[in-house]
The first five atom37 places (N, CA, C, CB, O) and aatype in JSON, in Angstrom:
{
  "aatype": [12, 2, 9, 10, 9, 9, 2, 7, 14, 2, 10, 2, 10, 10, 7, 16, 1, 6, 14, 8, 9, 18, 7, 15, 5, 16, 10, 0, 3, 9, 5, 2, 6, 10, 16, 6, 11, 18, 14, 11, 0, 15, 10, 16, 13, 13, 5, 15, 2, 8, 6, 7, 0, 9, 19, 3, 0, 10, 5, 15, 16, 9, 7, 11, 3, 13, 8, 7, 9, 19, 9, 2, 7, 7, 0, 13, 16, 8, 18, 15, 18, 0, 9, 1, 3, 0, 9, 15, 12, 10, 16, 9, 14, 16, 9, 6, 19, 8, 9, 15, 2, 9, 8, 10, 1, 6, 6, 13, 1, 1, 8, 15, 19, 16, 15, 14, 19, 4, 19, 0, 5, 10, 15, 7, 13, 7, 15, 15, 7, 18, 15, 10, 0, 19, 6, 12, 10, 10, 2, 1, 11, 15, 15, 0],
  "atom_mask": [
    [1, 1, 1, 1, 1],
    [1, 1, 1, 1, 1],
    [1, 1, 1, 1, 1],
    [1, 1, 1, 1, 1],
    [1, 1, 1, 1, 1],
    [1, 1, 1, 1, 1],
    [1, 1, 1, 1, 1],
    [1, 1, 1, 0, 1],
    [1, 1, 1, 1, 1],
    [1, 1, 1, 1, 1],
    [1, 1, 1, 1, 1],
    [1, 1, 1, 1, 1],
    [1, 1, 1, 1, 1],
    [1, 1, 1, 1, 1],
    [1, 1, 1, 0, 1],
    [1, 1, 1, 1, 1],
    [1, 1, 1, 1, 1],
    [1, 1, 1, 1, 1],
    [1, 1, 1, 1, 1],
    [1, 1, 1, 1, 1],
    [1, 1, 1, 1, 1],
    [1, 1, 1, 1, 1],
    [1, 1, 1, 0, 1],
    [1, 1, 1, 1, 1],
    [1, 1, 1, 1, 1],
    [1, 1, 1, 1, 1],
    [1, 1, 1, 1, 1],
    [1, 1, 1, 1, 1],
    [1, 1, 1, 1, 1],
    [1, 1, 1, 1, 1],
    [1, 1, 1, 1, 1],
    [1, 1, 1, 1, 1],
    [1, 1, 1, 1, 1],
    [1, 1, 1, 1, 1],
    [1, 1, 1, 1, 1],
    [1, 1, 1, 1, 1],
    [1, 1, 1, 1, 1],
    [1, 1, 1, 1, 1],
    [1, 1, 1, 1, 1],
    [1, 1, 1, 1, 1],
    [1, 1, 1, 1, 1],
    [1, 1, 1, 1, 1],
    [1, 1, 1, 1, 1],
    [1, 1, 1, 1, 1],
    [1, 1, 1, 1, 1],
    [1, 1, 1, 1, 1],
    [1, 1, 1, 1, 1],
    [1, 1, 1, 1, 1],
    [1, 1, 1, 1, 1],
    [1, 1, 1, 1, 1],
    [1, 1, 1, 1, 1],
    [1, 1, 1, 0, 1],
    [1, 1, 1, 1, 1],
    [1, 1, 1, 1, 1],
    [1, 1, 1, 1, 1],
    [1, 1, 1, 1, 1],
    [1, 1, 1, 1, 1],
    [1, 1, 1, 1, 1],
    [1, 1, 1, 1, 1],
    [1, 1, 1, 1, 1],
    [1, 1, 1, 1, 1],
    [1, 1, 1, 1, 1],
    [1, 1, 1, 0, 1],
    [1, 1, 1, 1, 1],
    [1, 1, 1, 1, 1],
    [1, 1, 1, 1, 1],
    [1, 1, 1, 1, 1],
    [1, 1, 1, 0, 1],
    [1, 1, 1, 1, 1],
    [1, 1, 1, 1, 1],
    [1, 1, 1, 1, 1],
    [1, 1, 1, 1, 1],
    [1, 1, 1, 0, 1],
    [1, 1, 1, 0, 1],
    [1, 1, 1, 1, 1],
    [1, 1, 1, 1, 1],
    [1, 1, 1, 1, 1],
    [1, 1, 1, 1, 1],
    [1, 1, 1, 1, 1],
    [1, 1, 1, 1, 1],
    [1, 1, 1, 1, 1],
    [1, 1, 1, 1, 1],
    [1, 1, 1, 1, 1],
    [1, 1, 1, 1, 1],
    [1, 1, 1, 1, 1],
    [1, 1, 1, 1, 1],
    [1, 1, 1, 1, 1],
    [1, 1, 1, 1, 1],
    [1, 1, 1, 1, 1],
    [1, 1, 1, 1, 1],
    [1, 1, 1, 1, 1],
    [1, 1, 1, 1, 1],
    [1, 1, 1, 1, 1],
    [1, 1, 1, 1, 1],
    [1, 1, 1, 1, 1],
    [1, 1, 1, 1, 1],
    [1, 1, 1, 1, 1],
    [1, 1, 1, 1, 1],
    [1, 1, 1, 1, 1],
    [1, 1, 1, 1, 1],
    [1, 1, 1, 1, 1],
    [1, 1, 1, 1, 1],
    [1, 1, 1, 1, 1],
    [1, 1, 1, 1, 1],
    [1, 1, 1, 1, 1],
    [1, 1, 1, 1, 1],
    [1, 1, 1, 1, 1],
    [1, 1, 1, 1, 1],
    [1, 1, 1, 1, 1],
    [1, 1, 1, 1, 1],
    [1, 1, 1, 1, 1],
    [1, 1, 1, 1, 1],
    [1, 1, 1, 1, 1],
    [1, 1, 1, 1, 1],
    [1, 1, 1, 1, 1],
    [1, 1, 1, 1, 1],
    [1, 1, 1, 1, 1],
    [1, 1, 1, 1, 1],
    [1, 1, 1, 1, 1],
    [1, 1, 1, 1, 1],
    [1, 1, 1, 1, 1],
    [1, 1, 1, 1, 1],
    [1, 1, 1, 1, 1],
    [1, 1, 1, 0, 1],
    [1, 1, 1, 1, 1],
    [1, 1, 1, 0, 1],
    [1, 1, 1, 1, 1],
    [1, 1, 1, 1, 1],
    [1, 1, 1, 0, 1],
    [1, 1, 1, 1, 1],
    [1, 1, 1, 1, 1],
    [1, 1, 1, 1, 1],
    [1, 1, 1, 1, 1],
    [1, 1, 1, 1, 1],
    [1, 1, 1, 1, 1],
    [1, 1, 1, 1, 1],
    [1, 1, 1, 1, 1],
    [1, 1, 1, 1, 1],
    [1, 1, 1, 1, 1],
    [1, 1, 1, 1, 1],
    [1, 1, 1, 1, 1],
    [1, 1, 1, 1, 1],
    [1, 1, 1, 1, 1],
    [1, 1, 1, 1, 1]
  ],
  "atom_positions": [
    [[80.16, 157.6, 127.38], [79.62, 157.51, 129.23], [81.18, 156.98, 129.83], [77.93, 155.88, 129.7], [81.53, 155.8, 129.79]],
    [[81.86, 157.88, 130.29], [83.34, 157.2, 131.0], [82.95, 156.81, 132.26], [84.74, 158.26, 131.2], [82.58, 157.64, 133.08]],
    [[83.02, 155.21, 132.57], [83.26, 154.6, 133.78], [84.68, 154.3, 134.18], [82.56, 153.46, 133.79], [85.46, 154.02, 133.27]],
    [[85.14, 154.33, 135.51], [86.31, 153.76, 136.04], [85.77, 152.41, 136.86], [87.12, 154.87, 136.99], [84.66, 152.28, 137.37]],
    [[86.77, 151.54, 136.85], [86.28, 150.17, 137.16], [87.53, 150.05, 137.89], [85.88, 149.03, 135.92], [88.65, 150.21, 137.4]],
    [[87.16, 149.65, 139.44], [88.48, 149.63, 140.13], [88.27, 148.7, 141.24], [88.98, 151.06, 140.64], [87.49, 148.81, 142.19]],
    [[89.41, 147.41, 140.87], [89.39, 146.5, 141.79], [90.65, 146.04, 143.11], [89.14, 145.53, 140.92], [91.87, 146.1, 142.95]],
    [[90.16, 145.73, 143.99], [91.35, 146.35, 144.89], [92.13, 145.05, 145.25], [0.0, 0.0, 0.0], [91.71, 144.11, 144.57]],
    [[93.04, 144.72, 146.0], [93.64, 143.52, 146.55], [93.02, 141.91, 145.91], [93.36, 143.69, 148.19], [91.96, 141.36, 145.61]],
    [[94.27, 141.68, 145.95], [93.94, 140.1, 145.39], [92.89, 139.91, 144.25], [93.33, 139.18, 146.63], [92.64, 138.84, 143.69]],
    [[92.52, 140.72, 144.07], [91.77, 140.62, 142.37], [92.39, 140.42, 141.11], [91.14, 141.84, 141.97], [91.97, 140.27, 139.96]],
    [[93.59, 140.46, 141.67], [94.45, 140.37, 140.53], [94.41, 138.77, 140.36], [96.01, 141.08, 140.77], [94.68, 138.28, 139.26]],
    [[94.14, 138.13, 141.22], [94.45, 136.66, 141.1], [93.17, 135.71, 140.71], [95.05, 136.18, 142.49], [93.11, 134.48, 140.74]],
    [[92.11, 136.7, 140.33], [90.77, 135.89, 140.41], [91.04, 134.81, 139.5], [89.4, 136.72, 139.97], [92.13, 134.75, 138.93]],
    [[89.91, 133.72, 139.26], [90.43, 132.4, 138.19], [91.36, 131.53, 139.03], [0.0, 0.0, 0.0], [91.08, 130.33, 139.01]],
    [[92.46, 131.89, 139.8], [93.01, 130.85, 140.6], [92.77, 130.85, 142.23], [94.45, 130.89, 140.32], [92.99, 130.0, 143.09]],
    [[92.09, 132.45, 142.25], [92.0, 132.53, 144.0], [90.75, 131.95, 144.6], [92.01, 134.13, 144.57], [89.72, 132.61, 144.49]],
    [[90.7, 130.7, 145.27], [89.02, 130.32, 145.98], [88.39, 130.19, 144.57], [88.05, 131.83, 147.15], [87.52, 131.05, 144.47]],
    [[88.47, 129.54, 143.59], [87.1, 129.55, 142.85], [86.09, 129.02, 143.15], [87.09, 129.18, 141.83], [85.03, 129.46, 142.7]],
    [[86.1, 127.97, 143.96], [84.59, 127.82, 144.6], [83.86, 129.0, 145.51], [84.65, 126.56, 145.57], [82.73, 128.94, 146.01]],
    [[84.75, 130.02, 145.58], [84.08, 131.21, 146.18], [83.43, 132.46, 145.03], [85.27, 131.89, 147.18], [82.33, 132.97, 144.84]],
    [[85.14, 132.61, 144.29], [84.94, 133.58, 143.26], [85.01, 133.52, 141.78], [85.65, 134.37, 143.52], [85.22, 134.45, 141.0]],
    [[84.8, 132.21, 141.52], [84.34, 131.63, 140.33], [85.77, 131.42, 139.4], [0.0, 0.0, 0.0], [86.87, 131.6, 139.93]],
    [[85.68, 131.08, 138.19], [87.0, 130.55, 137.5], [87.22, 131.93, 136.37], [86.73, 128.72, 136.58], [88.01, 131.75, 135.45]],
    [[86.78, 132.76, 136.43], [86.75, 133.96, 135.43], [88.03, 134.68, 135.86], [85.32, 134.98, 135.54], [88.22, 134.92, 137.06]],
    [[89.06, 135.11, 134.77], [90.09, 136.02, 135.44], [89.52, 137.62, 135.48], [91.59, 135.91, 134.53], [88.43, 138.07, 135.1]],
    [[90.44, 138.15, 135.95], [90.15, 139.63, 135.89], [90.25, 140.16, 134.5], [91.11, 140.42, 136.8], [89.39, 141.02, 134.27]],
    [[91.02, 139.92, 133.54], [90.93, 140.04, 132.23], [90.18, 139.35, 131.41], [91.86, 139.95, 131.84], [90.11, 139.68, 130.23]],
    [[89.55, 138.36, 131.87], [88.03, 138.08, 131.54], [86.96, 138.63, 131.55], [87.64, 137.41, 132.01], [86.17, 138.62, 130.6]],
    [[86.75, 139.35, 132.92], [85.54, 140.14, 133.64], [86.31, 141.76, 132.76], [85.53, 140.01, 136.03], [85.49, 142.68, 132.76]],
    [[87.04, 141.95, 132.4], [87.14, 143.21, 131.85], [87.09, 143.32, 130.26], [88.34, 143.76, 132.35], [87.05, 144.34, 129.57]],
    [[87.11, 142.17, 129.93], [86.92, 141.86, 128.17], [85.28, 141.52, 128.0], [88.02, 140.19, 127.53], [84.67, 141.74, 126.95]],
    [[85.02, 141.28, 128.51], [83.1, 140.88, 128.74], [83.29, 142.17, 128.48], [82.01, 140.21, 130.41], [83.55, 142.58, 127.35]],
    [[83.17, 143.02, 129.67], [82.66, 144.32, 130.26], [82.86, 145.16, 128.82], [83.64, 144.96, 131.78], [81.87, 145.83, 128.52]],
    [[83.89, 145.23, 127.95], [84.31, 145.9, 126.51], [83.81, 145.62, 125.71], [85.38, 145.82, 125.99], [83.51, 146.44, 124.85]],
    [[83.48, 144.31, 125.63], [82.49, 143.78, 124.39], [81.15, 144.11, 124.55], [82.46, 142.23, 124.21], [80.57, 144.47, 123.53]],
    [[80.47, 144.08, 125.64], [79.17, 144.48, 125.86], [78.88, 145.6, 126.09], [78.67, 143.95, 126.64], [77.65, 145.73, 126.04]],
    [[79.51, 146.7, 126.38], [79.46, 147.93, 126.36], [80.49, 149.07, 125.24], [79.66, 148.06, 127.73], [81.31, 149.88, 125.68]],
    [[80.22, 148.9, 123.95], [81.16, 149.11, 123.59], [81.27, 150.68, 123.17], [81.35, 148.18, 122.76], [82.25, 151.24, 122.68]],
    [[79.88, 151.29, 123.53], [79.93, 152.75, 123.13], [79.98, 153.28, 125.12], [78.11, 153.36, 121.86], [79.63, 154.39, 125.53]],
    [[80.36, 152.42, 125.79], [80.89, 153.35, 127.43], [82.63, 153.11, 127.13], [80.18, 152.26, 129.54], [83.26, 152.19, 126.59]],
    [[83.08, 154.61, 127.86], [84.39, 154.27, 127.86], [84.71, 153.71, 129.38], [85.26, 155.54, 127.39], [84.51, 154.33, 130.42]],
    [[85.22, 152.47, 129.23], [85.85, 152.11, 130.63], [87.37, 151.87, 130.77], [85.21, 150.87, 131.11], [88.11, 151.41, 129.91]],
    [[87.67, 152.21, 131.91], [88.79, 152.12, 132.83], [89.18, 151.2, 133.65], [88.77, 152.9, 133.48], [88.62, 151.08, 134.75]],
    [[90.04, 150.52, 133.32], [90.01, 149.43, 134.59], [91.32, 149.61, 135.47], [89.97, 147.72, 133.99], [92.38, 149.61, 134.85]],
    [[91.35, 149.73, 136.58], [92.43, 149.73, 137.52], [92.3, 148.22, 138.6], [92.27, 151.3, 138.42], [91.36, 147.47, 138.84]],
    [[93.65, 148.25, 139.04], [93.35, 147.55, 139.87], [94.82, 147.25, 141.2], [92.77, 146.36, 138.98], [95.93, 147.15, 140.67]],
    [[94.8, 147.17, 142.21], [96.11, 147.47, 142.85], [95.23, 146.89, 144.48], [96.82, 149.52, 142.62], [94.08, 146.87, 144.93]],
    [[96.57, 146.5, 144.89], [96.67, 145.93, 146.13], [97.4, 146.81, 146.95], [97.25, 144.65, 146.1], [98.07, 146.36, 147.88]],
    [[97.33, 147.98, 146.71], [98.05, 149.04, 147.63], [96.82, 149.98, 148.06], [99.37, 149.97, 146.78], [96.23, 150.05, 146.98]],
    [[96.27, 150.55, 148.74], [95.25, 151.19, 149.39], [95.46, 152.82, 148.92], [95.33, 150.87, 151.05], [94.53, 153.4, 148.36]],
    [[96.73, 153.51, 149.2], [96.59, 154.43, 148.55], [96.69, 154.64, 147.37], [0.0, 0.0, 0.0], [96.79, 155.8, 146.98]],
    [[96.7, 153.48, 146.4], [96.62, 153.87, 145.15], [95.62, 153.61, 144.39], [97.48, 153.55, 144.6], [95.72, 153.75, 143.17]],
    [[94.51, 153.19, 144.96], [93.27, 153.03, 145.26], [92.59, 154.51, 145.56], [93.22, 152.03, 146.4], [91.62, 154.91, 144.91]],
    [[93.13, 155.19, 146.5], [92.63, 157.02, 147.02], [92.96, 157.32, 145.5], [93.89, 158.25, 148.58], [92.08, 157.37, 144.63]],
    [[94.75, 157.56, 145.18], [94.89, 158.33, 144.34], [94.09, 157.7, 142.64], [96.47, 158.57, 144.47], [94.05, 158.51, 141.72]],
    [[93.58, 156.41, 142.46], [92.61, 156.33, 141.24], [91.38, 157.02, 141.24], [92.24, 155.02, 141.0], [90.72, 157.52, 140.33]],
    [[91.13, 156.92, 142.92], [89.67, 157.83, 142.81], [89.86, 159.36, 142.86], [88.62, 157.49, 144.14], [89.02, 160.06, 142.29]],
    [[90.61, 159.76, 143.31], [90.73, 161.41, 142.94], [91.12, 161.61, 141.84], [91.6, 162.26, 143.7], [91.12, 162.8, 141.51]],
    [[91.49, 160.86, 141.08], [92.16, 161.02, 139.53], [91.11, 161.38, 138.5], [92.87, 159.58, 138.97], [91.26, 161.94, 137.41]],
    [[89.62, 160.74, 139.32], [89.06, 161.48, 138.79], [87.71, 162.79, 138.49], [89.21, 160.87, 138.51], [86.77, 163.13, 137.76]],
    [[88.75, 163.18, 140.02], [88.06, 164.7, 140.33], [88.39, 165.56, 139.02], [88.79, 165.56, 141.84], [89.54, 165.37, 138.63]],
    [[87.72, 166.36, 138.35], [87.79, 167.86, 137.39], [87.62, 166.86, 136.01], [0.0, 0.0, 0.0], [87.25, 167.47, 135.02]],
    [[87.83, 165.51, 135.85], [87.77, 164.98, 134.62], [86.26, 164.67, 134.02], [88.58, 163.79, 134.71], [85.24, 165.0, 134.62]],
    [[86.26, 163.92, 132.63], [85.18, 163.65, 132.6], [84.67, 162.25, 132.73], [84.87, 164.16, 131.73], [84.57, 161.57, 131.7]],
    [[84.35, 161.79, 133.85], [84.24, 160.62, 134.4], [82.52, 160.76, 134.99], [85.55, 160.38, 135.57], [82.15, 161.68, 135.71]],
    [[81.67, 159.69, 134.51], [80.37, 159.86, 134.85], [79.8, 158.83, 135.99], [79.62, 159.77, 133.58], [78.66, 158.63, 136.41]],
    [[81.21, 158.22, 136.32], [80.71, 156.72, 137.57], [81.64, 156.07, 137.68], [0.0, 0.0, 0.0], [82.4, 155.9, 136.73]],
    [[81.92, 155.31, 139.3], [83.08, 154.61, 139.47], [82.28, 153.25, 139.89], [84.21, 155.32, 140.59], [81.53, 153.5, 140.84]],
    [[82.21, 151.84, 139.47], [82.55, 150.67, 140.05], [83.63, 150.12, 140.55], [82.32, 150.03, 139.48], [84.71, 149.98, 139.97]],
    [[83.32, 149.76, 141.8], [84.81, 149.76, 142.8], [84.31, 148.23, 143.59], [85.05, 151.56, 144.27], [83.13, 148.07, 143.94]],
    [[85.14, 147.41, 143.76], [85.37, 146.48, 144.42], [86.67, 146.59, 144.88], [85.1, 145.47, 143.82], [87.75, 146.67, 144.31]],
    [[86.22, 146.57, 146.4], [87.69, 147.44, 147.11], [87.98, 145.93, 147.86], [0.0, 0.0, 0.0], [88.81, 145.93, 148.76]],
    [[87.58, 145.17, 147.65], [88.08, 143.88, 148.41], [87.86, 143.85, 149.8], [0.0, 0.0, 0.0], [86.79, 143.99, 150.4]],
    [[89.21, 143.59, 150.34], [89.23, 143.54, 151.98], [89.39, 144.86, 152.51], [90.43, 142.66, 152.61], [89.53, 145.0, 153.72]],
    [[89.39, 145.85, 151.73], [89.64, 147.37, 152.06], [87.97, 147.66, 152.36], [90.48, 148.44, 150.56], [87.53, 148.44, 153.21]],
    [[87.23, 146.87, 151.5], [85.72, 147.31, 151.97], [85.32, 147.48, 153.49], [84.74, 146.23, 151.46], [84.51, 148.27, 153.98]],
    [[85.98, 146.69, 153.99], [85.81, 146.33, 155.5], [86.31, 147.39, 156.75], [86.63, 145.0, 155.68], [85.95, 147.77, 157.86]],
    [[87.34, 147.56, 155.82], [88.12, 148.78, 156.72], [88.7, 149.82, 156.75], [88.79, 148.62, 157.14], [89.35, 150.43, 157.59]],
    [[88.33, 150.01, 155.5], [89.1, 151.39, 154.78], [88.68, 153.2, 154.63], [89.12, 150.96, 153.3], [88.16, 153.93, 153.79]],
    [[89.19, 153.3, 155.83], [88.05, 154.75, 156.03], [88.93, 155.89, 154.78], [88.12, 155.69, 158.33], [88.49, 156.94, 154.31]],
    [[89.96, 155.36, 154.55], [90.66, 156.46, 153.15], [89.86, 156.35, 151.92], [92.37, 155.98, 152.56], [89.5, 157.24, 151.15]],
    [[89.67, 155.11, 151.88], [88.94, 154.87, 150.55], [87.43, 155.56, 150.81], [88.85, 153.1, 150.15], [86.94, 156.45, 150.12]],
    [[86.95, 155.06, 151.72], [85.59, 155.67, 152.23], [85.53, 157.29, 152.02], [85.4, 155.33, 153.9], [84.66, 157.86, 151.36]],
    [[86.46, 157.83, 152.59], [86.53, 159.01, 152.42], [86.7, 159.72, 150.94], [87.43, 159.25, 153.21], [86.05, 160.68, 150.52]],
    [[87.53, 159.15, 150.38], [87.68, 159.32, 149.07], [86.7, 159.36, 147.97], [88.38, 158.56, 148.82], [86.67, 160.21, 147.08]],
    [[85.69, 158.1, 148.15], [84.63, 158.28, 147.38], [83.76, 159.32, 148.1], [83.96, 156.98, 147.1], [83.06, 160.01, 147.36]],
    [[83.68, 159.57, 149.5], [82.5, 160.4, 149.88], [82.68, 162.16, 149.28], [82.42, 160.3, 151.7], [81.75, 162.97, 149.16]],
    [[84.1, 162.39, 149.0], [84.14, 163.2, 148.58], [83.74, 163.68, 147.07], [84.99, 163.27, 148.97], [83.38, 164.84, 146.88]],
    [[83.84, 162.68, 145.94], [83.35, 162.55, 144.91], [81.82, 163.1, 144.06], [83.5, 161.52, 145.05], [80.86, 162.43, 144.44]],
    [[81.61, 163.76, 143.42], [80.59, 164.11, 143.14], [79.76, 163.1, 142.19], [80.82, 165.29, 142.71], [78.55, 163.33, 142.1]],
    [[80.02, 162.56, 141.83], [79.77, 161.34, 140.28], [79.55, 159.98, 141.28], [81.69, 161.04, 138.81], [80.4, 159.69, 142.12]],
    [[78.32, 159.2, 141.07], [77.84, 157.9, 140.98], [79.21, 156.73, 141.78], [77.5, 157.64, 139.13], [80.22, 156.61, 141.08]],
    [[79.2, 156.18, 142.74], [79.42, 154.88, 142.93], [79.01, 154.1, 143.45], [80.08, 154.67, 143.18], [78.19, 154.36, 144.33]],
    [[79.47, 152.37, 143.08], [78.42, 151.25, 142.69], [79.87, 150.47, 143.33], [77.63, 150.97, 140.71], [80.98, 150.32, 142.81]],
    [[79.23, 149.99, 144.91], [80.28, 149.01, 145.45], [79.89, 147.57, 144.94], [80.35, 149.04, 147.13], [78.66, 147.46, 144.9]],
    [[80.47, 146.61, 144.6], [80.66, 145.75, 143.65], [81.47, 144.48, 144.79], [81.59, 146.52, 142.22], [82.61, 144.66, 145.21]],
    [[80.64, 143.27, 145.14], [81.34, 142.4, 145.28], [81.08, 140.93, 144.85], [81.55, 142.55, 146.33], [79.98, 140.55, 145.27]],
    [[81.76, 140.0, 144.15], [81.08, 138.74, 143.68], [80.93, 137.68, 144.35], [81.57, 138.29, 142.74], [80.67, 136.68, 143.69]],
    [[81.03, 137.54, 145.76], [80.61, 136.83, 146.93], [79.65, 137.44, 147.23], [81.42, 136.67, 147.98], [79.44, 138.57, 146.78]],
    [[78.73, 136.75, 148.16], [77.54, 137.43, 148.9], [78.35, 137.94, 150.15], [76.15, 136.31, 149.33], [78.56, 137.17, 151.08]],
    [[78.75, 139.05, 150.18], [80.05, 139.08, 151.84], [78.7, 139.0, 153.08], [81.42, 141.39, 152.15], [79.2, 138.91, 154.2]],
    [[77.27, 139.01, 153.12], [76.4, 138.81, 153.74], [76.44, 137.81, 154.21], [75.58, 138.98, 153.33], [76.0, 137.76, 155.36]],
    [[76.98, 136.47, 153.57], [76.53, 135.44, 153.84], [77.87, 134.14, 154.34], [75.64, 135.22, 152.57], [77.81, 132.97, 154.7]],
    [[78.92, 135.05, 154.14], [80.46, 134.94, 154.5], [80.67, 135.32, 156.05], [81.4, 136.01, 153.52], [79.85, 135.7, 156.88]],
    [[81.85, 135.12, 156.14], [82.59, 135.63, 157.84], [82.3, 136.62, 158.13], [84.05, 135.8, 158.14], [82.47, 137.43, 157.22]],
    [[81.69, 137.25, 159.53], [81.36, 138.02, 160.14], [82.15, 139.38, 159.59], [81.47, 137.56, 161.4], [81.62, 140.33, 159.01]],
    [[83.22, 139.26, 159.86], [84.4, 140.45, 159.52], [83.8, 141.02, 158.18], [86.22, 139.79, 159.25], [83.7, 142.24, 158.21]],
    [[83.32, 140.35, 156.84], [83.11, 140.85, 155.74], [81.79, 141.17, 155.47], [83.59, 140.15, 154.9], [81.46, 141.55, 154.35]],
    [[80.97, 141.05, 156.39], [79.31, 141.68, 156.33], [79.17, 142.9, 156.57], [78.32, 141.14, 157.28], [78.08, 143.35, 156.2]],
    [[79.96, 143.72, 157.14], [80.23, 145.4, 157.19], [81.15, 145.9, 156.27], [80.81, 145.9, 158.54], [82.33, 145.56, 156.38]],
    [[80.75, 146.73, 155.29], [81.14, 147.88, 154.56], [81.45, 149.26, 155.26], [80.14, 148.08, 153.68], [80.51, 149.89, 155.76]],
    [[82.42, 149.62, 155.3], [82.67, 150.79, 155.77], [82.13, 151.68, 154.73], [84.06, 150.97, 156.09], [81.51, 152.72, 154.98]],
    [[82.5, 151.07, 153.15], [82.34, 152.14, 151.74], [81.09, 152.24, 151.28], [83.13, 151.72, 150.42], [80.75, 153.03, 150.4]],
    [[80.23, 151.3, 151.95], [78.74, 151.47, 151.29], [77.74, 152.71, 151.3], [77.95, 150.5, 151.89], [77.06, 153.21, 150.4]],
    [[77.89, 153.06, 152.7], [77.35, 154.34, 153.09], [77.3, 155.48, 152.25], [77.96, 154.72, 154.1], [76.45, 156.37, 152.19]],
    [[78.81, 155.24, 151.34], [78.68, 156.43, 150.62], [78.69, 156.36, 149.19], [79.61, 157.26, 150.99], [78.97, 157.26, 148.4]],
    [[78.3, 154.94, 148.91], [78.11, 154.96, 147.35], [76.91, 154.8, 147.35], [78.79, 153.96, 146.43], [76.31, 154.69, 148.42]],
    [[75.92, 154.72, 145.54], [74.79, 154.87, 145.86], [73.76, 153.38, 145.66], [74.45, 156.08, 145.07], [72.54, 153.28, 145.78]],
    [[74.94, 152.16, 145.24], [74.27, 151.08, 145.58], [75.54, 150.02, 145.88], [73.17, 150.68, 144.4], [76.69, 150.18, 145.48]],
    [[75.09, 149.04, 146.58], [76.3, 147.55, 146.94], [75.62, 146.44, 145.92], [76.25, 146.74, 149.06], [74.44, 146.12, 146.07]],
    [[76.28, 145.99, 145.09], [75.96, 144.54, 144.41], [76.35, 143.7, 145.42], [76.75, 144.14, 142.98], [76.79, 144.23, 146.44]],
    [[76.28, 142.38, 145.35], [77.02, 141.6, 146.39], [76.27, 140.19, 146.26], [76.93, 142.32, 147.99], [75.12, 140.13, 146.7]],
    [[76.81, 139.12, 145.73], [76.37, 137.59, 145.33], [76.16, 137.67, 144.26], [0.0, 0.0, 0.0], [75.58, 136.58, 144.15]],
    [[76.13, 138.2, 142.99], [75.74, 137.98, 141.65], [76.72, 137.39, 140.84], [75.36, 139.12, 141.08], [76.28, 137.09, 139.73]],
    [[78.11, 137.06, 141.06], [79.14, 136.76, 140.65], [79.98, 137.6, 139.95], [0.0, 0.0, 0.0], [79.98, 138.76, 140.36]],
    [[80.76, 137.33, 138.94], [81.38, 138.33, 137.98], [80.22, 139.52, 137.52], [81.96, 137.43, 136.57], [80.47, 140.73, 137.44]],
    [[78.74, 138.78, 137.2], [77.69, 139.35, 136.43], [77.5, 140.43, 137.22], [76.44, 138.52, 136.16], [76.74, 141.24, 136.7]],
    [[78.07, 140.86, 138.72], [77.71, 142.18, 139.1], [78.48, 143.5, 138.56], [0.0, 0.0, 0.0], [78.14, 144.63, 138.9]],
    [[79.16, 143.34, 138.01], [79.96, 144.42, 137.14], [79.46, 144.87, 136.09], [81.11, 144.05, 136.69], [79.84, 145.91, 135.54]],
    [[78.37, 144.0, 135.61], [77.67, 144.27, 134.57], [76.51, 144.7, 134.8], [77.61, 143.4, 133.86], [75.66, 145.04, 133.98]],
    [[76.47, 144.69, 135.9], [74.98, 145.1, 136.31], [75.15, 146.35, 137.2], [74.12, 143.85, 137.19], [74.15, 146.94, 137.61]],
    [[76.15, 146.67, 137.44], [76.82, 148.04, 138.23], [76.85, 148.87, 137.29], [78.31, 147.98, 138.89], [76.46, 150.0, 137.57]],
    [[77.23, 148.66, 136.14], [77.48, 149.52, 134.56], [76.38, 149.87, 134.1], [78.12, 148.74, 133.31], [76.15, 151.08, 134.02]],
    [[75.35, 148.87, 133.66], [74.27, 149.1, 133.43], [73.55, 150.47, 134.16], [73.77, 147.93, 133.66], [73.15, 151.46, 133.56]],
    [[73.49, 150.23, 135.6], [73.22, 151.1, 136.47], [73.46, 152.1, 136.25], [73.55, 150.96, 137.37], [72.51, 152.82, 135.93]],
    [[74.72, 152.67, 136.29], [74.94, 154.23, 136.0], [74.77, 154.44, 134.1], [76.85, 154.72, 136.68], [74.86, 155.54, 133.55]],
    [[74.61, 153.66, 133.67], [74.46, 154.13, 132.09], [72.82, 154.54, 132.25], [74.84, 152.64, 130.69], [72.38, 155.55, 131.69]],
    [[71.94, 153.64, 133.09], [70.51, 153.84, 133.04], [70.42, 155.39, 133.79], [69.6, 152.48, 133.88], [69.76, 156.34, 133.37]],
    [[71.16, 155.36, 134.89], [71.09, 156.39, 135.62], [71.63, 157.85, 134.72], [71.93, 155.99, 136.91], [71.3, 159.01, 134.95]],
    [[72.27, 157.51, 133.99], [72.84, 158.65, 133.21], [71.97, 159.34, 132.31], [73.91, 158.23, 132.45], [71.86, 160.56, 132.19]],
    [[71.29, 158.3, 131.58], [70.28, 158.61, 130.37], [69.12, 159.06, 131.1], [69.89, 157.3, 129.35], [68.59, 160.03, 130.55]],
    [[68.66, 158.73, 131.98], [67.45, 159.24, 132.98], [67.59, 160.63, 133.29], [67.41, 158.47, 134.41], [66.74, 161.52, 133.16]],
    [[68.84, 160.71, 133.74], [69.22, 162.19, 134.25], [69.15, 163.33, 133.34], [70.6, 162.25, 134.73], [69.43, 164.46, 133.74]]
  ]
}
């Protein structure tokens, strides 16, 4: 099973960026953990601080052998209609992940413009949210 895992702005600074909110794991730590935990899945990792690059990554799955997407859009979650539209045109399931519980944070973080076009949103599970999302996609594929 091929899964694309997308991380948006500032997630390249995990481990040093507000560790009291986002934890001490780096993005590389999370990627290594996922690769080790799911050796039979083909995981492709992408991170960008640029909205258009994320749209390009989403569109790159069209017509390819991808079975799902996990996306932590960072701040783009709250206002990027371009990313929302890119997700909505896909025919594969997308799961939105947030390390912190966005519903317990600042008011502007509580609304996601992308979650209505995703099959699920996982928020507040720390870096384990990525594993939960991969599990959901794997189980979804095996039950299909």
